[in-house]
N, C-alpha and C positions, 0 to 999 in steps of 0.2 A: 409759402405755407398757406393753406386755405383758411379763411376766416371762420370763426365760430358763428353759427346762425344767429342773426339779430332781429329777425322779424317773424311774425306768426304765419304759419302755413296750415291750411285745411284742405281736405280732398274728399271726393266721392268717386267711387269706382263702380261701373256697371258691367256685368259679365253675363254671358249666355252659356247655357248647357244644352247640347242637342245630342240625344242618344248616349248620355253619359251618366255616371254616378258621381255627382260633384263632391260629395263628402259622406261616406258611409258611416253609420252609427254602429260601433262594435257591440253595443248592448241590445241591438235590435236586428241581429242577423246581417249586419252591414247594409241595411236598407238606407237609401238617401235620407238624410236628416229632415225631419218635418215637424212643424209646430202642431199644437193641439187643434188649431183651426185650419190645418191643411196647407199652410205656406211652407215653402222649402227653406232650409237653413244651411249655412256653411259656417263652421266654428271659426272664431278668430285665430285659434291655434293653428288650424289648417291653412289659413291665409298667410299667417306669419311664416309657416314652414315653406310655402312657395316663394315668399319674398326672400327668405334666407337663401333658398336654392338659386334664385336669380342673382342675388348679390354675389354669391360664390362664383356663378358662371361669368359674371362681369369682372372677375379678377380680384375681388375683395377677400380679406381674411374673415372667416366666419367661425365662431366658437361652437354653437350648437349645430353640428352637422348630422345629417342622416348617415346611418352606418354604411349604406350602399353608395354614398356620395363622398365619403371621407377622403380628403386629399392629403392626409398624413397617416402615420401608422398607429395613431392613438385609438385605443379600444374603449376609452371612457373619457369623460370630461376632465377628470383629475389627471389622467395621462397627458391630455392636451395641455393642461396647465404646466405639468412637470417637464414637458418637452421645451418649455420656454425658460431659459436660464434666469432671466430677470424676475419673472413671476415666481419661479420655484424659490429663489432666494428670499423674496418678500414673504412668501407663504411660510417658509421655514422660520423666519423671524417673527411671524405673527403680526406683520404690519398691514392691518386691514385697509387703512386709508391709502397707503402707497400701492397696495395690491389693486384696489379698485381703480385708481388712476391709470396704472399700467395696463390693466385689462381693457379699459376704455380706449386707450391708445392703440391697442393691439387688434381688437376685433370690432368690425363695424356693427354687428348685430348687438353687441353688448352696449355700445354707446348709442344705439338706436332704440332698442326695446328694453334694455336693462337686463339684469341677470342676478340670481341669487347664487353666491359662492359659499358653500359650506363643506369644507374638507378637513377631516381630522388629521392631526399630525402623527408622525411615527418617530420614535427615537428622540432626536434633538429637535425635530421639526415641531413648531407650535401649531401649525395648521392655520386656517383662515375661516372666518365667518363674517361675511359682509354682503349687503344687498345694494345693487345699483338700480336706481330708477331711471328708465330711459324716456326720452322726449316724444317718441313716436307711439301713438296709441291707435288701435284699429278695432272697429266693432265687428261683430259677427255679421255675415251677409244674410239677407232675407229676400225671398222672391217677391216680385211685384204682384203676383196673383197665385192662387192655390195651384199646387202641382199634382200631376197624376204620375204614379209610380208603376212601371212595368215590371212584372215578375216573370222571369224565364227559368224554367227548370233545365239543368244541364246534367250530363253524365261524364264520368271519367272512365276512359277505356282501360286503364291499368290501375291495379291496387297499389297502395303505398307499401304494403307489406304482404308477404305470402301468408294466405289464410286458407286452410282446408275447407272445402265445401262452400266457398264464397265466390260468386261471380265477379268478373272484373268491372262490370258497370255499376258504379255507385252514384247516388244522386247528390245534387247540390243545387243552389239557387244563385241567380245573378240578377241584379236590379239596375234599372236605368230610368232616366227622365227623358221623355220624348223631346220636349223643349221647355225651357224656363229661363227667365231673366232675373238675375239677382243684383242687389246693390248693397254696398257697405261704405262706411265713412271712416275718416281718420283725421288726426291733427298732429302737429309737431309743436311742442311746448318749448318756448325760447328759454325760460328759466332753467328747465332741466337740460336743455341743449348746452347751456353754459357750464353746467356741472360735469357733463360727460365729455365735452369737447366736440359735440356734434356740429359739423361744418356745413357750409353752403354746398360743398362738393358732395357730402353725404346725402343731403336732401335731394340733390340731382340724381344720385344713385337710387334712392327710394322711388323717385318719380319714374325713372327708367324701368325699374323692377316691376312697378305696377302696370306699366304699359305693355310689358312683355311677360306677364304673370304666368302664362301657360306654355311658354317656350321651354322645350326640353323637359316636359312634364307628362309625356305620354305614358299610358299604362293600359291594361286590359279593361279597367273600369272607366278610363278616360282616353279613348283612342285619339289619335292625331286628328286635330280639327274639330273635335267635339266640344272643346272648351275655348271660349273666345272673349277677349276684352273688347267691349263695345265703346265705352267712354271712360276717360279719366278727367274729372273736373278738378283743377288744381288752383286754389286761390292763395294769393300772397298779399299780405297787408303790411303797412308800415307800423313799426313799433312792436314791442314785446307782446302786447295784448291785442293789438289791432283795433279797428273801429267797429267791426261787426262781429257779434257773438257767433260761434260756430253753430249753435243750435238754430239760429235764424237762417244762416246760410243753408244748412242741410234741409230745413223745412221749405225753403223757397224753391229749391231745385227738386222737382218730383218727376221721376220716370214712371209713367203709368201706361196701362193699356189704352189704346185709342178709344175715343168716345163711342159707346155702343158695342164695344168688344168685351165679352165676358170670359173668354177662354183664349189665353195667349198661346198660339200654336206656331208662330214664326215671327221673323223680324218686322213684317208688315203690320203686325198687331200692336206694335209698341210706338208710343209717341215720344220722339226725342226732340222734336222741333221746339216745343214750348220749354223743355228743360234746358236746352242749349241757350235759348234766348234769356231765360231767367238767370242762368249762371253768369252771363256777361253783364247783366244790368244791376247787379248788387253794388250799390254805391259804397266806395271805400275799400273794395276788394278787387284786385285785378285777377282775372281768370284766364288760364290757359286750358283749352279743351283738346284732348286727344280723341280722335274719332277713328276707331278701329275698322 
């Protein structure tokens, strides 16, 4: 049986988008997310969704599945719980503590990211209301330079419904970013890992998921090859707290446009050399670097 994680882990991930919409904003016509000062953003929720998808592809049981990727017949989270005899029994009994422990043991995303379970009981079932705090935290991604968004007007050649006097060509918009480099950070908290049973093997799965974040993730907004993982900096330290604070680690490793470059248009405009060197020179933290 794999051992529960007993040492601190921090990571930073650098990704590139080329001719893609990395994360559309549904409140802004699905345009790529952008800060008020023009930098690109990808929400932490979108990143965790991709991590969950990869964990699922790697053969792990995942609780929060996308409807189009569900590997069981459950049409809701409650149905997924009720399909597990042990969890259904604990939910019917109203055993919150036992339910949380069983959920941690069952699903890797629950023991990694945590989860709120709030299901009402019916009949003799008491239901369950419990929150699990997971050890893995991930920040939103931000581009290293302001982004330029392309607007493309498109038409559909067929109407969705039969409408008298209306032509078949209807207008729509599609958005993309020519090229941008984003970075996000994360940590794995040992104290919370002990509570959820998060293991060294689970940490290895998270590491592998980050390195292959965009495998099997193609869509019309993100065509094959348009999203790429460039770097995964993975620091492991001795002890529960480690010797180096994560804020210091993240500040030390800066992926920036090359000196004299004001507009990042391709990979040659990005300075990885100094970031790679800084990552390995942080005293007290051993760093593994994945170079995509």
